[in-house]
Structures are given as structure tokens and as C-alpha cells.
C-alpha positions in Angstrom: -56.7 -54.7 -83.0 -55.3 -55.7 -86.4 -52.1 -57.9 -86.6 -50.5 -55.8 -89.4 -51.3 -52.3 -90.7 -49.3 -50.8 -93.6 -50.1 -47.3 -94.8 -48.3 -45.9 -97.8 -45.3 -48.1 -97.2 -42.4 -47.2 -99.6 -38.9 -48.5 -100.3 -36.7 -46.5 -102.6 -33.1 -47.5 -103.6 -30.4 -45.4 -105.3 -29.4 -47.3 -108.4 -27.1 -46.6 -111.3 -28.5 -46.4 -114.9 -26.7 -47.5 -118.0 -24.7 -44.2 -118.1 -23.5 -44.7 -114.5 -25.7 -42.0 -113.1 -27.6 -42.5 -109.8 -31.3 -42.4 -109.9 -34.0 -43.4 -107.4 -35.8 -46.7 -107.9 -39.0 -47.4 -106.0 -39.1 -51.1 -105.2 -42.3 -50.6 -103.2 -44.4 -47.5 -104.0 -47.0 -46.8 -101.4 -48.4 -50.2 -100.3 -51.4 -50.0 -97.9 -53.1 -53.1 -96.4 -54.4 -54.5 -93.2 -54.3 -58.1 -91.9 -56.6 -59.0 -89.0 -55.5 -61.3 -86.2 -55.6 -64.9 -87.2 -56.1 -63.9 -90.9 -54.0 -65.0 -93.9 -53.0 -62.5 -96.6 -51.6 -63.6 -99.9 -49.2 -61.3 -101.8 -48.6 -62.3 -105.4 -46.8 -60.8 -108.4 -44.0 -61.5 -110.9 -40.3 -61.3 -110.0 -39.4 -57.7 -109.3 -42.9 -56.7 -108.3 -41.7 -55.7 -104.8 -43.0 -58.8 -102.9 -39.7 -59.7 -101.2 -38.8 -56.1 -100.4 -42.2 -55.8 -98.7 -41.5 -59.0 -96.7 -38.1 -57.7 -95.6 -39.6 -54.4 -94.4 -42.2 -56.3 -92.4 -39.5 -58.4 -90.8 -37.4 -55.3 -90.0 -34.6 -56.4 -92.4 -35.1 -53.3 -94.6 -36.1 -49.8 -93.2 -39.0 -48.2 -95.0 -38.2 -45.1 -97.0 -41.7 -43.7 -96.2 -45.1 -44.6 -94.9 -46.2 -46.3 -91.7 -46.0 -49.9 -90.5 -47.7 -51.3 -87.4 -47.4 -54.9 -86.1 -49.6 -56.1 -83.2 -50.5 -52.5 -82.4 -47.0 -51.3 -82.2 -45.3 -48.8 -84.5 -42.4 -50.2 -86.5 -41.3 -47.1 -88.4 -38.9 -44.5 -87.1 -35.6 -45.0 -85.3 -33.6 -48.2 -85.4 -34.6 -50.5 -82.4 -32.2 -51.5 -79.7 -31.5 -55.1 -78.7 -34.4 -55.5 -76.2 -36.8 -54.0 -78.8 -35.6 -56.4 -81.5 -36.2 -59.3 -79.2 -39.8 -58.1 -78.5 -40.4 -57.6 -82.2 -39.2 -61.1 -82.9 -41.9 -62.4 -80.6 -44.4 -60.5 -82.7 -43.3 -61.4 -86.2 -41.1 -64.1 -87.7 -40.2 -64.8 -91.3 -39.6 -68.1 -93.2 -37.6 -67.9 -96.4 -37.6 -70.0 -99.5 -34.2 -71.4 -98.7 -34.0 -72.9 -95.1 -30.3 -72.4 -95.0 -30.8 -68.7 -94.5 -32.1 -69.4 -91.0 -30.4 -72.7 -90.2 -26.7 -73.1 -89.3 -25.4 -76.1 -91.3 -22.8 -76.8 -88.7 -25.4 -77.2 -85.9 -27.9 -80.0 -85.2 -31.5 -79.2 -85.5 -31.9 -79.2 -81.7 -29.1 -76.6 -81.4 -30.7 -74.4 -84.1 -34.0 -74.4 -82.2 -32.3 -74.0 -78.8 -30.6 -70.8 -79.9 -34.1 -69.2 -80.3 -35.5 -70.6 -77.1 -32.7 -69.3 -75.0 -33.7 -65.8 -76.0 -37.5 -66.1 -76.1 -38.6 -68.9 -73.7 -40.1 -67.6 -70.5 -38.5 -70.5 -68.6 -35.1 -70.8 -70.3 -33.8 -73.7 -68.2 -31.9 -76.5 -70.1 -34.6 -79.1 -69.3 -37.5 -76.9 -70.4 -35.7 -75.9 -73.6 -35.0 -79.6 -74.4 -38.7 -80.4 -73.9 -39.8 -77.4 -76.0 -37.5 -78.5 -78.9 -39.3 -81.9 -79.1 -42.7 -80.1 -78.8 -41.8 -77.9 -81.7 -40.6 -80.7 -83.8 -43.7 -82.7 -83.1 -45.8 -79.7 -84.2 -44.2 -79.9 -87.7 -44.2 -83.7 -88.0 -40.6 -84.4 -87.0 -39.2 -86.3 -84.0 -36.1 -86.9 -81.8 -34.1 -88.5 -84.7 -34.4 -85.2 -86.6 -33.3 -83.2 -83.5 -29.9 -85.0 -83.6 -29.5 -84.4 -87.4 -27.7 -81.6 -89.1 -29.6 -79.7 -91.9 -27.6 -81.3 -94.7 -28.8 -84.8 -93.6 -32.5 -83.8 -94.1 -34.6 -83.6 -97.2 -35.8 -80.2 -98.5 -39.2 -80.7 -97.1 -37.8 -81.7 -93.7 -35.5 -78.6 -93.7 -38.4 -76.4 -94.4 -40.3 -78.0 -91.5 -37.4 -77.2 -89.3 -37.4 -73.6 -90.5 -41.1 -73.3 -89.6 -40.4 -74.8 -86.2 -37.6 -72.3 -85.7 -40.1 -69.5 -86.5 -42.6 -70.9 -84.1 -40.0 -71.1 -81.3 -40.5 -67.4 -80.6 -44.3 -67.9 -80.3 -44.9 -65.1 -82.8 -48.3 -63.7 -83.6 -47.4 -63.1 -87.2 -45.4 -65.3 -89.7 -44.3 -64.0 -93.1 -43.7 -66.8 -95.5 -41.6 -65.6 -98.5 -41.9 -68.2 -101.3 -41.6 -70.8 -98.5 -42.8 -73.8 -100.6 -41.8 -72.8 -104.1 -38.6 -74.9 -104.1 -40.3 -78.1 -103.0 -41.8 -80.9 -105.0 -45.6 -80.8 -105.4 -46.3 -83.6 -103.0 -44.0 -82.0 -100.3 -45.6 -78.6 -101.0 -49.0 -80.1 -100.2 -47.7 -81.5 -96.9 -46.2 -78.2 -95.8 -49.4 -76.3 -96.8 -51.5 -78.7 -94.8 -49.1 -78.3 -91.9 -49.4 -74.5 -92.1 -53.2 -74.7 -92.2 -53.2 -76.9 -89.1 -50.8 -74.6 -87.2 -52.9 -71.6 -88.0 -56.1 -73.3 -86.9 -54.5 -74.4 -83.6 -52.5 -71.3 -82.7 -54.5 -68.5 -84.5 -51.2 -67.3 -86.0 -51.5 -64.6 -88.7 -49.9 -65.4 -92.0 -48.6 -63.2 -94.8 -48.0 -65.6 -97.6 -45.8 -64.3 -100.5 -45.8 -66.3 -103.6 -45.9 -66.3 -107.4 -48.0 -69.5 -107.3 -51.7 -68.8 -107.5 -52.7 -72.3 -106.6 -50.7 -72.1 -103.4 -52.2 -68.8 -102.3 -55.7 -70.1 -103.1 -55.2 -72.9 -100.6 -53.8 -71.0 -97.6 -55.0 -67.4 -97.8 -58.3 -65.5 -97.1 -57.4 -62.2 -98.7 -55.1 -61.4 -101.6 -53.2 -58.4 -103.0 -51.6 -58.4 -106.4 -48.4 -56.3 -106.9 -46.8 -55.0 -110.1 -43.9 -52.6 -110.3 -43.9 -52.0 -106.6 -47.6 -51.1 -106.5 -50.8 -52.9 -105.4 -53.0 -53.2 -108.5 -55.8 -55.4 -107.1 -57.0 -56.6 -103.8 -59.9 -58.6 -102.3 -61.0 -62.0 -101.1 -58.7 -64.6 -102.6 -61.3 -66.6 -104.4 -63.0 -63.5 -105.8 -59.7 -62.1 -107.1 -58.6 -65.4 -108.7 -62.0 -66.4 -110.1 -63.0 -62.9 -111.4 -59.9 -60.7 -111.7 -60.7 -57.1 -112.7 -57.2 -55.7 -113.4 -55.6 -56.6 -116.7 -52.4 -57.7 -115.0 -54.3 -60.0 -112.7 -56.1 -61.4 -115.7 -52.8 -62.0 -117.4 -51.5 -63.9 -114.3 -54.6 -66.0 -114.2 -54.3 -66.9 -117.9 -50.7 -67.8 -117.4 -51.5 -70.7 -115.1 -51.3 -74.0 -117.1 -54.7 -75.8 -117.2 -55.6 -79.4 -117.7 -54.2 -80.8 -120.9 -51.6 -78.1 -121.3 -48.7 -78.9 -123.6 -45.7 -76.8 -124.3 -45.8 -75.0 -127.7 -43.7 -76.7 -130.4 -42.1 -75.3 -133.5 -44.1 -75.8 -136.6 -43.2 -78.7 -138.9 -42.2 -76.3 -141.7 -39.8 -74.5 -139.4 -38.3 -77.7 -138.1 -37.9 -79.0 -141.7 -36.2 -75.8 -142.8 -33.8 -76.0 -139.9 -32.9 -79.6 -140.7 -32.2 -78.7 -144.4 -29.8 -75.9 -143.3 -28.1 -78.2 -140.8 -28.8 -75.5 -138.2 -29.0 -77.1 -134.7 -29.3 -73.9 -132.9 -25.6 -73.4 -132.2 -23.5 -70.5 -133.3 -21.2 -71.2 -136.2 
């Protein structure tokens, strides 16, 4: 049984054009893909390509306008779920956002943030077992009891993202959607988080859907890759094959846009710079 199956998934919004008239806008236009259990799918594309809208539909934060979505063998399209169904769905799929503050209450300690999830999802919700599980989760992401007593604002960006991952793991989900989860981190911290995610996947067989604009990141942590443009999937395949030998012109453009060794930013020509100095034009409006 596959972990995630999407068939013709669509999301259409009503937007106003320049004349104030309403018109339909397809943020996601018929996305179809499958992710096997324990697999890792990368979803890449420029801003506005539909990546985050797709993530929000997977997480149940946006209802699809059409198509079919199945997670862990259960249908997720149709009527809005009740409270018990939402809890069950949370045990199947969790999402980690770019900004940890979207899932962490800044007024609560890390232990309290994790305990909130455990009270709902732990099979044995006693206070003692929850306290033990908090420390187990923190250990999984490379943190300890000191961090449990801290509030999110006292942690570094990398530590906060580790807590966000621990919070997602607290529900013991089969699938985790990571929406630009490392893009705001320094390169060295990125590497630590990616190694951590790789270790968690190897140990728990968790399925990942990794949404990013960074081709280097998806190469490291995904097996399969889909490329989105304008709400549509324009290319798909094994990650290495798509990145090393892209077929679609848009994927080729993305690949060429990655700075290579020795890259330097383009500078103005000496003639243009000299002309600017002669005019006394420093780029400001008069």
C-alpha cells in the first residue's frame, strides 16, 4: 500500500483581476503522483508554482477543489472531518514549515509544546510517560533536558527547527511533509538538519515529501522528484536522473540557475560605470 496517492489534485481560488472582476485561478492544476511507504519525494519549482498549496492540501489545511487524495490507504477528499477523524489523520501525516513559530507557542517551554501533542496522541497519556517521551523525542533530534526547559525564543534557528521536527514526530506519523523546512537556515545548520532527517527516515521508515526550491537539498534527501510550474507537474522521475539529465526546458533552466564553482555576480561594465560617474548619477532619483 502506498503512503500517499494524488490523482488529478486541483486547487482553484477566486481572485480579482486589475479591473476588480473575479476570475478563477488554478494554484494547482491536476497534480498526480504516488509515494511509496518509506520513500522520499522532492517537489521543486519557483515561487508561485503551487508547491506550498499542494503541501497545505496534503496536510488538510486547504480542501482540494477537485481530484482525489489518499494517505496511508484512507481517502482524504470529500466532507470535512470531525475531531476524532482529524486526530487520526494527524497520526498519519504531519507537516514541518519553514518558520518553526508556526507550530511552536513562543510563550510555552519546549517541553510544554511537545506535551500538548502527546496528550492527544500518546497511547499511554500519563504525566510520567509523557515526560519520558518528551526527552526521548528531544534526544532523537539531538537536544536534551536543558532545551526542554527553554522557550523557543531562547533557541537558535537550527534548534527551533529541531524542536519543530520533534513536535511532528510526537504524533508518530507515517508521513511528514517538509515545506521549505531548511531554507531559512545557515548552510552548516542545513547540513545537520538534513543528516538528522536522513537518520530518522532510516530508523523509523517515515515517508517524506520534501518541498524546496533548493536542488542541492532535494538531491541529498529524496529518491524521486517532481518539478512544478504554474500549478502543473512538468517533469518527474528519479531525483538523480531529473537533476543530471533534465528533459523539460523549465527543469533545464532551473538546473542552469544553480551557481557553480567559481561563480561570481555579474558586474556592470567599466564603460557604464565610468559614464555613471561622469553624470554624478549614483542610482538615486533626483
